[in-house]
C-alpha positions in Angstrom: 3.7 3.0 2.3 7.1 2.3 0.8 7.1 0.5 -2.6 9.5 -1.9 -4.3 9.9 -3.4 -7.7 9.8 -7.2 -7.7 13.1 -8.2 -9.3 14.2 -6.8 -12.6 11.0 -7.6 -14.6 8.2 -7.6 -12.0 5.7 -5.0 -11.0 6.1 -2.3 -8.3 4.2 -3.2 -5.1 3.9 -2.0 -1.6 6.8 -3.2 0.6 4.2 -5.0 2.8 1.5 -7.1 1.2 -1.6 -8.7 2.6 -1.8 -12.5 2.6 -5.5 -13.5 2.6 -5.2 -17.2 3.3 -6.4 -17.1 6.9 -9.6 -15.4 5.9 -10.8 -18.7 4.4 -8.7 -21.6 5.5 -6.1 -23.3 7.7 -6.4 -21.2 10.9 -9.9 -22.1 11.9 -13.2 -20.0 11.7 -13.1 -16.5 10.3 -15.6 -13.7 10.0 -16.5 -12.6 6.4 -17.4 -9.0 7.4 -14.2 -8.7 9.4 -12.1 -10.1 6.6 -13.5 -7.7 4.0 -13.0 -4.8 6.4 -9.4 -6.0 6.8 -8.8 -5.9 3.1 -10.4 -2.4 2.9 -8.2 -1.2 5.8 -5.1 -2.6 4.1 -5.9 -0.8 0.8 -6.5 2.5 2.6 -3.2 2.1 4.4 -1.4 2.0 1.1 -1.0 -1.8 0.7 -1.2 -2.6 -3.0 -0.4 -6.4 -3.0 -3.0 -9.0 -2.2 -2.0 -12.6 -2.1 -4.3 -15.6 -2.4 -4.5 -19.1 -3.8 -7.3 -20.7 -5.8 -7.3 -23.6 -3.2 -7.7 -21.3 -0.2 -11.1 -22.4 1.0 -11.5 -24.1 -2.3 -12.3 -20.9 -4.1 -13.8 -19.1 -1.2 -10.8 -16.7 -0.7 -10.9 -15.6 -4.3 -14.6 -14.9 -4.1 -14.1 -13.0 -0.8 -11.4 -10.8 -2.5 -13.7 -10.3 -5.5 -16.5 -9.1 -3.2 -14.1 -6.7 -1.3 -12.8 -5.2 -4.5 -16.2 -4.5 -6.1 -16.4 -0.9 -7.2 -12.8 -0.3 -6.5 -10.2 0.7 -9.1 -7.6 -1.8 -10.2 -5.1 1.0 -10.7 -2.0 0.2 -8.6 -3.6 -2.9 -7.2 -1.7 -6.1 -7.6 -3.3 -9.5 -7.1 -1.0 -12.6 -6.7 -2.6 -16.0 -7.1 -1.2 -19.5 -6.5 -2.6 -22.5 -8.3 -2.1 -26.2 -8.8 -3.0 -27.8 -5.4 -5.8 -30.4 -5.6 -8.2 -30.9 -2.7 -11.1 -33.2 -1.8 -14.5 -32.6 -0.3 -13.0 -32.9 3.2 -10.4 -30.2 2.5 -7.6 -32.8 2.3 -4.8 -32.4 -0.3 -4.5 -34.8 -3.2 -1.3 -33.5 -4.8 -0.6 -31.0 -7.6 -1.5 -30.6 -11.2 0.5 -28.1 -13.3 -0.1 -29.5 -16.8 -0.5 -26.8 -19.4 -4.3 -27.5 -19.9 -4.9 -27.6 -16.2 -3.1 -24.3 -15.7 -5.4 -22.7 -18.3 -8.4 -24.2 -16.6 -7.3 -22.9 -13.2 -6.8 -19.3 -14.4 -10.2 -19.2 -16.1 -11.9 -20.1 -12.8 -9.8 -17.7 -10.8 -10.6 -14.8 -13.1 -14.3 -15.6 -12.8 -14.2 -15.8 -9.0 -12.1 -12.7 -8.5 -14.3 -10.7 -11.0 -11.2 -9.3 -12.8 -9.9 -9.5 -16.4 -6.3 -10.2 -15.5 -4.2 -11.5 -12.6 -1.0 -9.6 -12.0 1.2 -12.4 -10.7 0.4 -16.0 -11.3 2.4 -18.9 -9.8 2.3 -22.6 -9.2 1.9 -23.2 -5.5 4.5 -26.0 -5.5 6.5 -28.0 -8.0 4.5 -30.7 -9.8 7.0 -33.6 -9.9 5.2 -35.1 -12.9 5.4 -32.0 -15.1 8.6 -30.2 -16.2 8.6 -26.7 -14.9 9.3 -25.5 -18.5 5.9 -26.9 -19.6 4.1 -25.1 -16.8 5.9 -21.8 -17.4 5.4 -22.1 -21.1 1.6 -22.3 -20.5 1.8 -19.2 -18.4 3.8 -17.4 -21.0 0.9 -18.1 -23.4 -1.5 -16.7 -20.9 0.6 -13.5 -20.8 0.2 -13.1 -24.5 -3.5 -13.7 -24.2 -3.7 -10.9 -21.5 -5.0 -13.2 -18.7 -1.9 -12.7 -16.5 0.8 -10.1 -16.4 3.8 -11.7 -14.6 5.0 -15.2 -13.7 6.1 -16.1 -10.2 7.2 -19.2 -8.3 6.6 -20.6 -4.9 8.7 -22.8 -2.6 11.1 -24.2 -5.1 14.9 -24.7 -5.1 17.6 -23.1 -7.2 17.7 -25.6 -10.0 14.0 -25.2 -10.6 14.3 -21.4 -10.4 17.0 -21.4 -13.1 15.1 -23.7 -15.4 11.9 -21.7 -15.1 13.7 -18.4 -15.6 15.3 -19.7 -18.7 11.9 -20.5 -20.1 10.4 -17.1 -19.3 11.5 -14.2 -17.0 10.3 -14.8 -13.4 9.1 -11.8 -11.4 9.5 -13.2 -7.9 9.8 -16.2 -5.7 7.3 -16.5 -2.8 8.9 -18.4 0.0 8.8 -18.7 3.8 11.5 -16.5 5.4 11.7 -15.2 9.0 14.0 -14.8 11.9 13.6 -18.5 12.7 13.1 -19.9 9.2 16.2 -18.9 7.3 17.1 -21.9 5.1 16.9 -19.8 1.9 20.0 -17.9 3.0 22.2 -20.9 2.0 21.6 -20.8 -1.7 18.2 -19.7 -2.9 18.6 -16.0 -2.1 21.9 -15.9 -3.9 20.3 -17.5 -7.0 17.4 -15.0 -7.0 19.8 -12.0 -6.7 22.0 -13.4 -9.5 19.0 -13.7 -11.8 17.2 -10.5 -10.8 14.2 -12.3 -9.3 12.4 -10.7 -6.4 11.7 -12.5 -3.1 8.3 -12.2 -1.5 8.7 -13.5 2.0 5.7 -15.0 3.8 5.4 -16.2 7.4 7.6 -13.4 8.7 6.0 -13.9 12.1 6.6 -17.7 11.9 2.9 -18.3 11.6 2.3 -16.3 14.9 5.1 -18.0 16.8 7.2 -14.8 17.2 4.3 -12.4 17.1 4.6 -11.8 20.9 1.2 -13.2 21.8 1.5 -16.9 21.0 1.2 -19.4 23.9 1.0 -23.2 24.2 -2.3 -24.7 23.1 -3.2 -21.6 21.3 -4.2 -23.4 18.1 -7.9 -24.2 18.0 -9.7 -27.0 16.2 -9.0 -27.1 12.4 -5.9 -25.0 12.8 -3.2 -26.6 10.6 -0.5 -25.5 13.0 -1.5 -28.5 15.1 0.3 -30.6 12.5 3.3 -28.4 12.1 6.5 -29.7 13.8 7.5 -26.3 15.2 4.3 -26.2 17.3 4.4 -29.8 18.6 5.8 -31.2 21.9 9.6 -31.4 21.8 9.9 -28.3 19.7 7.4 -25.7 21.0 9.3 -25.0 24.3 12.5 -24.4 22.4 10.8 -22.1 19.9 8.9 -20.2 22.6 12.3 -19.6 24.3 13.5 -18.0 21.1 10.4 -15.9 21.0 11.1 -14.8 24.6 14.6 -13.6 23.5 12.9 -11.6 20.8 10.5 -10.1 23.3 13.5 -9.0 25.4 15.1 -7.2 22.4 11.8 -5.6 21.6 11.3 -4.3 25.2 14.8 -2.7 25.1 13.8 -0.5 22.2 10.1 0.1 23.1 8.7 -2.0 20.2 6.6 -5.1 20.0 8.1 -8.5 19.0 6.0 -8.4 15.8 7.4 -4.9 14.9 11.0 -6.2 15.4 10.4 -9.3 13.3 8.8 -7.3 10.5 11.6 -4.7 10.6 14.2 -7.4 10.4 12.5 -8.8 7.3 12.4 -5.4 5.7 16.1 -4.9 6.4 17.0 -8.3 5.1 15.1 -7.5 1.9 17.6 -4.8 1.3 20.8 -6.5 2.5 20.2 -10.3 2.1 23.0 -10.7 -0.5 25.6 -9.0 1.8 24.7 -9.9 5.5 26.4 -13.0 6.9 24.0 -15.6 8.2 26.8 -16.8 10.5 26.9 -13.6 12.4 24.9 -12.7 15.5 21.4 -11.1 15.0 20.8 -8.9 18.0 22.4 -5.7 16.9 20.9 -6.0 13.4 17.5 -6.6 15.0 17.7 -3.5 17.2 18.8 -1.2 14.4 16.1 -2.5 12.1 13.3 -2.0 14.5 14.5 1.6 15.3 14.3 2.4 11.6 10.6 1.5 11.3 
């Protein structure tokens, strides 16, 4: 598995990480044994980055990862945790809390659930509009000094917030959605991260399954949050599936699956995002990327 350093100050991680959210939340029922087996298979394949959030399954996901890692060495294993989202008993969202004391409370619970003595990358899940980002980052900087976390990350924030946070303490990486059909960060955010030496950890590279090659209408089951996502709703889904069909055609030409092409494109963009023009056509780039996998 290829490895890459996250920005100029972050850790070195596998080029592909494992997002564990769906093992506990958002996509409907999951199987505990299968989830743990998936984590083990990922580690054995050379994946060193596991991503979770303390609100995924309201703590369930962290406990699941903790169980999967029992007896395994932490050497070369990086755990990324998002915090700050508040939820109610019905799994609804109540907003965000990124006050310094709340951050210190959240990390204590995460360390306990994960069964580890430190978290490698810790990040607010979203910007708390009621708390200056400098205050939140300052609290995390204190936790680095205490040995509870190793690096500070961000998630789904804009360039102004990135700059303010980075000024308060070096930021290792920005976690943000980025795929063939979700490319808004190319306008400004990517340039800001390159300028400041901040890594970009893309999630949703298969557009939440939409361009995986096997998505069809009415695929989402009960309790699948995609039912509320505009890209999967009437008026949009047909247009988006037509884009997925174009990707399927490109993949067939080179003997790859649509998912392989989408992932290969993301890998290539990670190397060339500061130089490739977003206005240009994508087909040639896609084919070259997939061939290089």
